[in-house]
Phi, psi and omega in degrees: 000318181295322181295320180297318180297321180295322179297318180295319179295325179294319178295322180296317179295326181293320178296317180299319183289326181280341180233075184295340182259010180294133180241138181291157180300322180294325177295318179299312181297322178297317179296317179296324179295318178298316179299317180298317180297315179297317179296321179294318178298318178298317179297317179299317179298316181295317179295325178296315179295319179297318179300319178296318180295318178296316178299318179295319179296316179296317179299318180294319179297314181297315181295321179299316180293323177295317179297318178299314179299318180296317180299310183295321179292321177296318177299314181299314181294317179302313181290324179299323177295338177265006180081018181247120183262125172232164183246147172253121189228176175051064175057046176061033181240348185233133171262112184260127180262107183290164188293338178289343175262324177211114178240159176236137174291158179303129178066017180241152178236000180280152180277123179301147184301326182281001181248358184294326179298312181296319180297317178296318181295320179295317178298319180293317179296320178298316180299314182298319182291321181290321184281345184290134172052037177056032180296333183300337181289344179264351184267136175268303181212143170247114182263125169270112190251130178258148182222158176232171171277183189279351182286131181296135178264069185295333184284348180260146186302316182254014174061209183294330179296312179295320180298314180295321179295319179294326176296317178295317180297321180298315181292316180297318178297323179296317178290317183297329182268001179292131186287343183272323185221354188300314184295321179289323180295316182286341180274350182295138178229153177275185184295335180275001179084010179266151177305137184284325183265140178215169179235154177207151178237137184243006183054231180254018186283342181231062183288142174291321176243112188298311179261092183259073185262013174230162180299323181293317179293322179295320179297321180293331179281340177275086193219178173236132170247150174240114185255130179256119172250132186260158180296135179245161172304136184292161178299323180295317179297318179293321178296320179298316179296316180298320181297315181296318179295321179295318179297324183286342180278344184288000000 
């Protein structure tokens, strides 16, 4: 028995000497366990950071929408105290100026003389709301939007599209040239360094009254809307979040 044991121990030493890089099964499992733990910790850290980024994006979106709603409601209330009625429409994103405050004659884009007071008051209220509490940092673009009724403007070179755009340009130029707030309003820029205010024309594609078959309904469609678009998480930020989530699923 002693001789057999000695032979086995001799064979074991011989295997060790011939395979100096031999690693026991338990050592392999220990190494794999360490790698697994480290990988799990890395995944937890990445998911934690992703969760924070998602939470921040959601918080920014919610706050931006809240600020927009507050601004529009403040503008509406401010003007109402001055006897000027405006509407807040399209899910608290649009300030609609009804025709009793600003109307346009058929095929015309100039502001009637009896409406300049209301237009100035609306511009001033808009300026005060935007400048309050650094709200401008949450705004991406404010669009001054022009609209027409459904009748084709064949007599004009660019038809209803050009007419609606000129109506928006006329109102924006009126605000921009106002000596009290115009220069500051036109100087506003968003976080990307682009001008905050812009103009757009929709012709008759976004009528307030779809079937405008009377003079009164047509007049209501010849209007100006002011649309507020708020800053959103950038495409790069969303791609980064998506990439981390995709990596974590592998």
